[in-house]
C-alpha positions in Angstrom: 0.0 0.0 0.0 1.1 3.6 -0.6 -0.2 7.1 -1.2 -1.3 7.8 -4.8 -0.8 11.4 -6.0 -3.0 12.8 -8.8 -3.6 16.1 -10.4 -7.2 16.8 -11.3 -7.4 18.8 -14.5 -10.7 20.6 -15.5 -12.6 18.8 -18.3 -9.9 16.0 -18.3 -10.2 14.4 -14.9 -7.5 12.9 -12.7 -3.9 12.3 -14.0 -1.7 10.1 -11.9 1.5 11.9 -10.9 3.0 9.0 -9.0 3.1 7.3 -5.6 4.7 8.1 -2.3 7.0 5.3 -1.0 6.1 3.5 2.2 8.5 4.1 5.1 9.6 7.5 3.7 8.9 11.2 4.3 8.0 13.3 1.4 8.1 17.2 1.5 5.8 19.0 -0.9 6.2 22.8 -1.6 3.1 24.5 -2.9 2.1 28.0 -4.0 -1.4 28.6 -2.6 -4.2 30.5 -4.4 -3.4 33.7 -2.5 0.3 33.5 -3.5 1.9 32.2 -0.3 4.3 29.3 -0.4 3.6 26.5 2.0 5.4 23.3 3.0 3.4 20.1 3.4 5.2 17.0 4.7 3.8 13.5 4.1 5.2 10.8 6.5 4.3 7.3 5.3 4.6 4.5 7.8 6.7 1.4 7.0 3.9 -0.9 5.9 2.2 1.8 3.8 -1.1 1.6 5.6 -1.1 5.2 6.9 0.3 8.6 6.0 0.5 11.5 8.3 0.1 15.0 6.7 1.8 18.0 8.4 2.0 21.6 7.4 5.0 23.8 8.4 4.0 26.9 10.3 6.8 28.7 8.5 8.1 27.7 5.1 11.6 26.3 5.0 13.8 24.4 2.5 15.1 22.1 5.2 12.8 19.5 6.8 13.9 18.5 10.3 12.1 15.1 10.7 12.7 15.2 14.5 10.5 18.4 14.7 7.4 17.0 12.8 5.5 16.3 16.1 6.7 19.6 17.7 5.7 23.2 17.5 7.1 23.9 14.0 4.5 21.8 12.3 0.8 21.4 12.5 -0.6 17.8 12.0 -3.4 18.2 9.4 -4.7 14.6 9.0 -3.9 10.9 8.9 -4.7 9.1 5.7 -5.8 5.5 6.1 -7.0 3.1 3.4 -9.4 4.9 1.0 -9.1 8.3 2.6 -8.2 11.3 0.5 -6.7 14.7 1.1 -7.0 17.6 -1.4 -5.0 20.8 -1.9 -5.3 23.6 -4.4 -1.9 24.4 -5.9 -0.2 26.6 -8.4 3.1 25.7 -10.2 4.6 29.1 -9.4 3.7 32.2 -7.6 2.8 34.2 -10.8 0.7 31.5 -12.3 -3.0 32.2 -12.7 -3.8 28.5 -13.1 -4.9 26.7 -10.0 -5.0 22.9 -9.9 -6.5 20.4 -7.5 -4.2 17.8 -6.2 -5.5 14.6 -4.6 -3.6 12.3 -2.3 -5.2 8.9 -1.7 -4.1 6.2 0.7 -4.4 2.8 -1.0 
């Protein structure tokens, strides 16, 4: 089991971007609709049955895994089998195109 990542394009539907590996932590930088940059961190457990989603309270390039459960990050949700999490994202700050990205625990 792992976490599937898909981008949902208008009039086209979902397009698979890939999978997050079990037992690993995956940082994901995103430009929000209002132009801010945010850092989401996906921590997949070893057997791939759950993925914890965290959001950094302040954007950074370096992810300190020992601080995920501390005050620098907010725990957003835990994905279990069949559960999804959506974000609205832009490819860069100046972009006017916003896409929906879906993360699904399989």
